[in-house]
TINUDREN-93897 format. One line per field, with one value per atom (N, C-alpha, C, O): atom name; y, x, z. Coordinates in steps of 0.2 Angstrom, whole numbers, m for minus. Atoms other than C-alpha are relative to their C-alpha. Example, Ala and Ser with C-alpha at 12.3 -4.5 7.8 and 13.67 -1.06 7.14 Angstrom:
BEGIN
name [N_CA_C_O_N_CA_C_O]
py [m6_m22_6_5_m6_m5_5_11]
px [4_62_4_9_m4_68_m4_m1]
pz [0_39_0_3_m1_36_3_4]
This chain:
BEGIN
name [N_CA_C_O_N_CA_C_O_N_CA_C_O_N_CA_C_O_N_CA_C_O_N_CA_C_O_N_CA_C_O_N_CA_C_O_N_CA_C_O_N_CA_C_O_N_CA_C_O_N_CA_C_O_N_CA_C_O_N_CA_C_O_N_CA_C_O_N_CA_C_O_N_CA_C_O_N_CA_C_O_N_CA_C_O_N_CA_C_O_N_CA_C_O_N_CA_C_O_N_CA_C_O_N_CA_C_O_N_CA_C_O_N_CA_C_O_N_CA_C_O_N_CA_C_O_N_CA_C_O_N_CA_C_O_N_CA_C_O_N_CA_C_O_N_CA_C_O_N_CA_C_O_N_CA_C_O_N_CA_C_O_N_CA_C_O_N_CA_C_O_N_CA_C_O_N_CA_C_O_N_CA_C_O_N_CA_C_O_N_CA_C_O_N_CA_C_O_N_CA_C_O_N_CA_C_O_N_CA_C_O_N_CA_C_O_N_CA_C_O_N_CA_C_O_N_CA_C_O_N_CA_C_O_N_CA_C_O_N_CA_C_O_N_CA_C_O_N_CA_C_O_N_CA_C_O_N_CA_C_O_N_CA_C_O_N_CA_C_O_N_CA_C_O_N_CA_C_O_N_CA_C_O_N_CA_C_O_N_CA_C_O_N_CA_C_O_N_CA_C_O_N_CA_C_O_N_CA_C_O_N_CA_C_O_N_CA_C_O_N_CA_C_O_N_CA_C_O_N_CA_C_O_N_CA_C_O_N_CA_C_O_N_CA_C_O_N_CA_C_O_N_CA_C_O_N_CA_C_O_N_CA_C_O_N_CA_C_O_N_CA_C_O_N_CA_C_O_N_CA_C_O_N_CA_C_O_N_CA_C_O_N_CA_C_O_N_CA_C_O_N_CA_C_O_N_CA_C_O_N_CA_C_O_N_CA_C_O_N_CA_C_O_N_CA_C_O_N_CA_C_O_N_CA_C_O_N_CA_C_O_N_CA_C_O_N_CA_C_O_N_CA_C_O_N_CA_C_O_N_CA_C_O_N_CA_C_O_N_CA_C_O_N_CA_C_O_N_CA_C_O_N_CA_C_O_N_CA_C_O_N_CA_C_O_N_CA_C_O_N_CA_C_O_N_CA_C_O_N_CA_C_O_N_CA_C_O_N_CA_C_O_N_CA_C_O_N_CA_C_O_N_CA_C_O_N_CA_C_O_N_CA_C_O_N_CA_C_O_N_CA_C_O_N_CA_C_O_N_CA_C_O_N_CA_C_O_N_CA_C_O_N_CA_C_O_N_CA_C_O_N_CA_C_O_N_CA_C_O_N_CA_C_O_N_CA_C_O_N_CA_C_O_N_CA_C_O_N_CA_C_O_N_CA_C_O_N_CA_C_O_N_CA_C_O_N_CA_C_O_N_CA_C_O_N_CA_C_O_N_CA_C_O_N_CA_C_O_N_CA_C_O_N_CA_C_O_N_CA_C_O_N_CA_C_O_N_CA_C_O_N_CA_C_O_N_CA_C_O_N_CA_C_O_N_CA_C_O_N_CA_C_O_N_CA_C_O_N_CA_C_O_N_CA_C_O_N_CA_C_O_N_CA_C_O_N_CA_C_O_N_CA_C_O_N_CA_C_O_N_CA_C_O_N_CA_C_O_N_CA_C_O_N_CA_C_O_N_CA_C_O_N_CA_C_O_N_CA_C_O_N_CA_C_O_N_CA_C_O_N_CA_C_O_N_CA_C_O_N_CA_C_O_N_CA_C_O_N_CA_C_O_N_CA_C_O_N_CA_C_O_N_CA_C_O_N_CA_C_O_N_CA_C_O_N_CA_C_O_N_CA_C_O_N_CA_C_O_N_CA_C_O_N_CA_C_O_N_CA_C_O_N_CA_C_O_N_CA_C_O_N_CA_C_O_N_CA_C_O_N_CA_C_O_N_CA_C_O_N_CA_C_O_N_CA_C_O_N_CA_C_O_N_CA_C_O_N_CA_C_O_N_CA_C_O_N_CA_C_O_N_CA_C_O_N_CA_C_O_N_CA_C_O_N_CA_C_O_N_CA_C_O_N_CA_C_O_N_CA_C_O_N_CA_C_O_N_CA_C_O_N_CA_C_O_N_CA_C_O_N_CA_C_O_N_CA_C_O_N_CA_C_O_N_CA_C_O_N_CA_C_O_N_CA_C_O_N_CA_C_O_N_CA_C_O_N_CA_C_O_N_CA_C_O_N_CA_C_O_N_CA_C_O_N_CA_C_O_N_CA_C_O_N_CA_C_O_N_CA_C_O_N_CA_C_O]
py [2_40_m2_m6_2_38_m7_m10_7_21_m1_1_1_17_m4_m3_5_3_4_3_m4_15_5_6_m5_29_m4_m1_3_16_m2_m2_2_10_6_6_m6_28_2_4_m2_31_m5_m2_5_15_1_0_m1_19_5_5_m6_36_m2_0_2_28_m4_m4_5_14_4_3_m4_27_4_5_m4_38_m5_m3_5_22_m2_m3_2_18_5_4_m6_35_m2_m2_1_32_5_3_m6_49_m1_m1_1_46_m6_m6_6_28_1_m2_0_32_5_4_m5_47_m4_m3_4_35_m5_m6_5_22_3_0_m4_35_2_1_m2_41_m6_m5_6_24_m3_m6_3_19_5_2_m5_35_2_4_m2_39_7_7_m7_58_2_0_m2_66_8_11_m7_82_3_1_m3_94_m4_m7_4_85_4_8_m4_93_0_m6_0_98_m4_m7_4_90_m7_m11_7_73_m2_m7_0_76_1_6_m1_72_m7_m12_6_58_m5_m3_5_41_0_0_m1_43_5_4_m5_59_m1_1_2_52_m5_m5_5_38_5_3_m4_52_4_5_m4_62_m5_m3_5_46_m1_0_1_43_6_6_m6_61_1_3_m1_62_m5_m3_5_46_1_0_m1_51_6_7_m6_68_m2_2_2_58_m5_m9_5_48_m7_m11_6_33_0_5_1_26_m3_m8_3_22_m3_1_3_10_m2_m6_1_8_m7_m8_6_m10_m2_0_1_m17_m6_m7_6_m33_m4_m2_4_m45_m4_m5_3_m54_3_0_m4_m40_1_4_m1_m40_m3_0_3_m53_4_5_m3_m44_7_9_m6_m27_0_4_1_m34_m1_2_2_m42_6_7_m6_m26_5_9_m5_m15_m2_2_2_m25_0_2_0_m27_8_9_m7_m8_3_8_m2_m6_m4_m3_4_m19_m4_m6_4_m29_m8_m9_7_m48_m2_2_1_m56_m5_m11_4_m62_4_10_m4_m57_m4_m10_3_m62_2_8_m2_m62_m2_m7_1_m61_m6_m6_6_m78_2_m1_m3_m67_m3_m3_3_m76_5_3_m5_m59_0_3_0_m61_m7_m7_7_m79_0_m4_0_m74_3_2_m2_m67_m6_m11_6_m79_0_2_0_m80_m5_m3_5_m95_4_1_m4_m82_2_4_m2_m77_m5_m5_6_m94_2_m2_m2_m85_4_5_m4_m75_m5_m9_4_m83_3_9_m2_m81_m4_m10_4_m87_4_10_m3_m84_m1_m6_0_m80_6_11_m6_m68_2_m2_m3_m57_m3_m4_2_m64_5_10_m5_m55_1_6_0_m60_3_4_m3_m53_7_11_m7_m38_3_10_m3_m36_m4_m10_3_m39_2_8_m2_m39_m2_m7_1_m37_4_7_m4_m31_6_7_m6_m16_m1_m3_0_m14_6_6_m6_4_5_4_m6_19_6_7_m6_36_6_8_m5_49_6_10_m6_64_1_6_m1_60_m5_m5_5_46_m6_m9_5_34_m7_m7_7_15_m2_0_3_6_m7_m11_7_m11_m3_0_4_m24_m5_m9_6_m37_m6_m5_6_m55_m6_m5_6_m73_1_m2_m1_m69_6_7_m6_m52_2_6_m2_m52_7_9_m7_m35_1_6_0_m39_2_5_m1_m38_7_10_m7_m20_4_10_m4_m15_m2_2_3_m27_1_3_0_m28_7_12_m7_m13_3_9_m2_m13_m3_m9_2_m14_1_7_m1_m17_m2_m7_0_m15_m1_3_1_m22_4_2_m3_m10_1_3_0_m11_7_10_m7_5_1_6_m1_1_0_2_m1_1_7_8_m7_19_4_4_m4_31_7_8_m7_49_2_5_m2_51_m5_m11_5_42_m2_m8_2_42_m5_m9_5_33_m7_m12_6_20_m4_m10_3_17_m3_m8_2_16_m7_m11_6_3_m6_m12_5_m7_m3_m9_2_m7_m4_m9_3_m12_m7_m12_6_m26_m5_m11_4_m33_m1_m6_0_m29_m6_m6_6_m45_m6_m12_6_m56_m3_m8_2_m58_2_1_m3_m50_7_10_m7_m33_4_2_m3_m21_m3_1_3_m33_4_5_m3_m25_m4_m8_4_m33_3_8_m2_m32_6_11_m6_m19_3_m1_m4_m6_5_9_m4_2_5_3_m5_18_2_4_m1_20_6_5_m5_36_1_4_m1_35_m5_m8_4_26_3_9_m2_27_6_5_m5_43_4_3_m5_55_6_6_m6_72_2_8_m1_70_1_3_0_68_6_7_m6_85_4_7_m3_91_m2_2_2_81_m6_m10_5_69_m7_m7_6_51_m5_m6_5_37_m7_m8_7_19_1_m4_m1_26_m6_m9_4_15_m6_m10_4_4_0_2_0_2_6_12_m7_15_1_6_m1_11_m3_m8_2_10_0_6_0_5_m3_m9_2_4_m2_2_3_m7_1_m2_m2_1_m4_m2_4_m12_1_2_m1_m11_m6_m11_5_m20_m6_m11]
px [1_3_6_10_m6_17_0_m5_m1_24_0_5_0_18_5_7_m5_30_7_10_m7_45_m1_4_0_38_0_3_m1_36_7_9_m7_54_4_8_m4_60_m1_3_2_50_4_7_m4_57_7_10_m7_74_2_7_m2_74_0_4_0_68_6_9_m5_81_7_11_m6_95_0_5_0_89_1_5_m1_88_8_10_m7_106_5_11_m5_113_4_1_m5_128_m2_m2_1_125_m7_m7_7_106_0_m3_1_108_4_2_m4_122_m4_m3_3_112_m6_m8_5_97_2_m1_m2_107_2_1_m2_115_m6_m6_6_97_m3_m5_3_91_4_1_m5_106_0_0_m1_106_m7_m7_7_87_0_m1_0_89_m7_m12_6_77_m2_3_2_67_0_3_1_63_m4_m9_3_59_m3_0_3_46_3_5_m3_53_m4_m1_4_38_2_0_m1_44_7_9_m7_62_0_2_0_60_2_2_m1_64_m5_m11_5_55_m6_m11_6_44_m5_m11_4_38_m3_m9_2_36_m6_m11_6_24_m6_m11_5_14_m3_m9_2_13_m4_m9_3_8_m7_m12_7_m7_m4_m10_4_m12_m2_m8_2_m12_m5_m9_5_m21_m7_m12_6_m34_m4_m10_3_m36_m3_m8_3_m40_m6_m7_5_m54_1_m3_m1_m45_0_0_0_m45_6_8_m7_m29_m1_m3_0_m28_7_10_m7_m12_m1_m5_0_m8_7_12_m6_5_4_10_m3_8_m5_m11_5_1_m5_m10_4_m7_m7_m12_6_m20_m4_m9_4_m25_m7_m12_7_m39_m5_m11_5_m48_m1_m7_1_m45_m5_m9_4_m53_m7_m12_7_m68_m3_m9_3_m71_m2_m7_2_m70_m6_m10_6_m82_m6_m12_6_m94_m2_m8_1_m93_m4_m8_3_m99_m7_m10_6_m113_1_m3_m1_m104_1_3_m1_m103_7_12_m7_m88_3_5_m3_m80_5_4_m5_m64_4_5_m4_m54_7_8_m7_m36_5_4_m5_m21_4_6_m4_m11_7_12_m6_4_4_1_m4_18_1_2_m1_20_m6_m5_6_3_m1_m6_1_5_0_m3_0_9_m6_m7_6_m8_m4_m6_3_m17_m7_m11_7_m34_m4_m10_4_m39_m2_m6_2_m41_m7_m11_7_m57_m4_m5_3_m66_m6_m9_6_m82_0_m5_m1_m75_2_7_m2_m74_6_5_m6_m57_2_3_m2_m53_6_7_m6_m38_0_m3_0_m36_m2_m2_2_m41_m7_m11_6_m56_m6_m5_6_m73_m6_m5_5_m89_m4_m6_4_m97_4_1_m4_m82_m2_m1_1_m87_6_6_m5_m71_7_6_m7_m52_5_4_m6_m36_6_7_m7_m19_5_4_m6_m2_2_m2_m2_7_8_11_m7_25_3_8_m2_27_m6_m11_4_18_4_9_m3_22_m2_m8_2_22_m3_m7_2_21_m7_m10_7_4_m5_m11_5_m3_m2_m7_1_m1_3_8_m2_0_3_0_m3_12_m1_1_2_5_3_2_m2_13_m4_m7_4_5_4_11_m4_10_m5_m10_4_4_m3_m8_2_3_m3_m6_3_m4_m4_m3_5_m19_m2_m5_2_m23_m7_m10_7_m41_m2_m8_1_m41_0_m3_m1_m36_m6_m7_5_m51_m7_m12_7_m66_m4_m10_4_m72_m2_2_2_m81_4_4_m4_m70_7_7_m7_m51_4_4_m4_m41_7_9_m7_m22_4_4_m5_m9_7_10_m6_6_4_2_m4_21_3_4_m3_29_6_7_m6_45_0_5_1_38_m2_m2_1_34_6_11_m6_46_m3_m9_2_46_m4_m9_2_43_m1_1_1_38_6_7_m7_56_3_6_m3_61_m4_0_4_47_3_4_m3_54_7_9_m7_72_0_4_1_66_m2_1_2_58_6_6_m6_73_5_8_m5_84_m2_2_2_73_m1_m2_1_73_m7_m8_6_56_m5_m6_5_45_4_2_m4_60_4_7_m4_67_7_10_m6_83_0_m5_m1_90_m2_0_2_81_m6_m10_6_67_m6_m6_6_49_m6_m6_6_32_m4_m2_4_20_m4_m5_4_9_2_3_m1_13_m6_m7_6_m3_2_4_m1_m2_m8_m12_7_m18_0_3_0_m22_m7_m11_7_m38_m5_m3_5_m54_m2_0_1_m60_m6_m10_4_m69_m1_3_1_m76_m4_m8_4_m83_m4_m6_4_m91_m7_m10_7_m108_m3_m2_3_m116_5_4_m5_m99_0_3_0_m101_4_5_m5_m88_m4_m8_4_m95_6_10_m5_m85_m2_m8_1_m83_m2_m5_1_m84_3_0_m4_m71_4_8_m3_m66_m3_m8_3_m68_m2_1_2_m78_3_2_m4_m68_7_8_m7_m50_2_3_m2_m44_7_8_m7_m26_2_1_m2_m19_7_11_m7_m3_4_2_m2_7_7_12_m7_23_4_1_m4_37_2_5]
pz [m7_m260_3_0_m3_m248_2_4_m2_m244_7_11_m7_m227_3_9_m2_m225_1_6_m1_m228_5_9_m5_m217_7_12_m6_m203_2_7_m1_m206_3_7_m2_m204_7_11_m7_m188_5_10_m5_m180_0_5_0_m186_4_7_m4_m178_8_11_m7_m162_2_8_m2_m162_0_5_0_m166_7_10_m6_m151_6_11_m6_m139_0_6_0_m145_2_2_m1_m141_7_12_m6_m129_6_11_m5_m120_3_9_m3_m118_5_10_m4_m112_7_12_m6_m99_5_11_m5_m92_3_9_m3_m90_5_10_m4_m82_7_12_m6_m70_5_11_m4_m65_3_9_m3_m62_6_11_m6_m51_6_11_m6_m40_3_8_m2_m39_3_9_m3_m37_3_1_m4_m25_m2_m4_1_m27_7_12_m7_m12_4_3_m6_4_5_8_m5_15_7_9_m7_32_5_10_m5_41_0_5_0_36_3_4_m2_42_8_10_m7_60_3_m1_m3_73_m1_m3_2_70_4_2_m4_85_m2_m2_3_78_m7_m8_6_61_1_m3_m2_69_2_m1_m2_77_m6_m7_6_60_m4_m7_4_51_2_m1_m3_63_m1_m2_1_62_m7_m8_7_43_m2_m6_2_41_3_m1_m3_53_m4_m5_4_43_m6_m8_7_27_2_m3_m1_36_1_2_m2_40_8_11_m7_58_2_m1_m2_68_7_11_m7_83_2_m2_m2_93_4_8_m3_98_3_0_m3_109_m3_m2_3_99_m5_m5_5_86_4_1_m4_100_2_3_m1_102_m6_m6_6_84_m1_m2_0_85_4_1_m4_99_m3_m3_3_90_m6_m7_6_74_2_m1_m2_83_3_1_m3_93_m5_m5_5_78_m5_m6_3_68_4_1_m4_82_1_1_m1_85_m6_m6_6_67_m2_m7_1_69_m7_m10_6_55_2_8_m2_55_2_0_m3_64_m5_m4_5_48_m4_m5_3_40_m5_m3_5_24_1_0_m2_28_m6_m9_5_16_2_8_m2_16_0_m3_m1_21_6_11_m5_31_6_12_m5_40_5_11_m4_47_4_8_m3_53_8_11_m7_71_4_10_m3_74_2_m1_m3_86_m1_4_1_78_5_6_m4_89_7_10_m6_103_0_4_1_95_m4_m10_4_90_m3_m7_3_87_m6_m10_6_73_m6_m5_6_55_m3_m6_3_48_m6_m5_6_30_m3_m2_4_19_m7_m10_7_1_m3_0_4_m13_2_5_m1_m10_m4_m10_4_m15_0_5_0_m19_7_8_m6_m3_6_12_m5_8_2_m2_m2_18_3_4_m3_27_m1_m2_2_23_5_8_m4_33_m4_m6_4_25_4_9_m3_30_m5_m9_4_22_0_5_1_16_4_7_m3_23_1_m2_m1_30_m1_2_2_23_5_5_m5_38_m3_m1_3_26_m2_m1_2_20_3_1_m3_30_m5_m4_6_15_2_5_0_15_m6_m12_6_3_0_5_0_m2_m6_m12_5_m13_m2_2_2_m24_0_1_0_m24_2_4_m2_m21_7_8_m7_m3_2_8_m1_m5_m5_m9_5_m16_0_5_0_m22_0_2_0_m23_8_9_m8_m3_1_6_m1_m5_m2_0_3_m15_0_0_1_m16_7_6_m6_3_2_0_m2_10_6_7_m6_25_m1_m1_1_24_6_9_m6_40_m2_m5_2_38_7_11_m5_50_m2_m7_1_51_6_11_m6_62_0_m5_m1_69_m4_m7_3_62_m8_m11_7_44_m2_m8_2_45_m2_2_2_35_m1_m1_1_32_m6_m6_6_14_m5_m4_5_m2_m3_m4_2_m7_4_2_m5_9_m1_m1_1_5_m6_m6_6_m13_2_m1_m2_m6_4_3_m4_7_m5_m3_5_m7_m4_m5_4_m18_4_2_m5_m3_2_3_m2_1_m6_m5_5_m16_m3_m6_3_m21_2_8_m1_m22_2_2_m2_m16_m6_m5_5_m33_m1_m6_0_m29_0_m1_0_m27_m6_m12_6_m39_m3_m6_2_m42_3_9_m3_m40_m1_m6_1_m38_m6_m9_6_m52_1_m3_m2_m43_7_11_m6_m30_1_m3_m2_m22_5_11_m6_m12_2_m3_m2_m2_6_11_m5_7_2_m1_m2_17_m4_m9_4_11_m7_m8_7_m7_1_5_0_m10_m7_m11_6_m24_2_7_m1_m25_m6_m7_7_m42_1_m4_m1_m35_3_9_m3_m33_5_10_m4_m26_7_12_m7_m10_0_m4_m1_m3_1_6_m1_m5_1_m3_m1_3_m3_m4_3_m5_m7_m10_7_m23_m4_m9_4_m30_4_1_m4_m16_7_8_m7_3_3_1_m3_12_7_10_m6_28_0_m3_0_31_8_10_m7_49_0_m2_m1_53_7_11_m7_67_0_m3_m1_72_5_11_m5_81_1_m3_m2_91_m3_m3_3_84_5_3]
């Protein structure tokens, strides 16, 4: 019978040798430093105003809804009207994100606004986003103490506040922006524990080949696109 300890040592030794290869290590370091890109679709290479229009069109195409707002002051009214239009309770669980602090919730005293991680009883959540990808209508959301990931997936209705200036052309642009921003604030190159890309509400086609919304997350995604 083969000595399993010896075989294990040989395998680990081979891995260690490969990891210590100067050529391989240098190639990996260069690739991580330069972030080479593949082919970029022409539809994403356009002026920013057109990227904003493309983002809204692509998000709508995947069953999200997009509402244009002139500023953060309009968010409370937009949220209240959206929930009322769906005959939903005037209650929303908001991410404790400093970027959302300018929202004047006191303008809607009849709406119940609480902050923190999502709870089983929460029917609607409101979060910010780090970026919007025009190419696919995708939202890029980061995890963190101020941005609980549970708010993105547990409530049946997810409302996202996205500023026009946060929209970029491609996924590659979004990653570049995150690296430049220092990821989660831990310095250049630091990344948050989780990066979620959300394209439209949750859905599946596994049930009799019919599209069903809300299969693994929110059945509604409403994007408030706010002027900077």
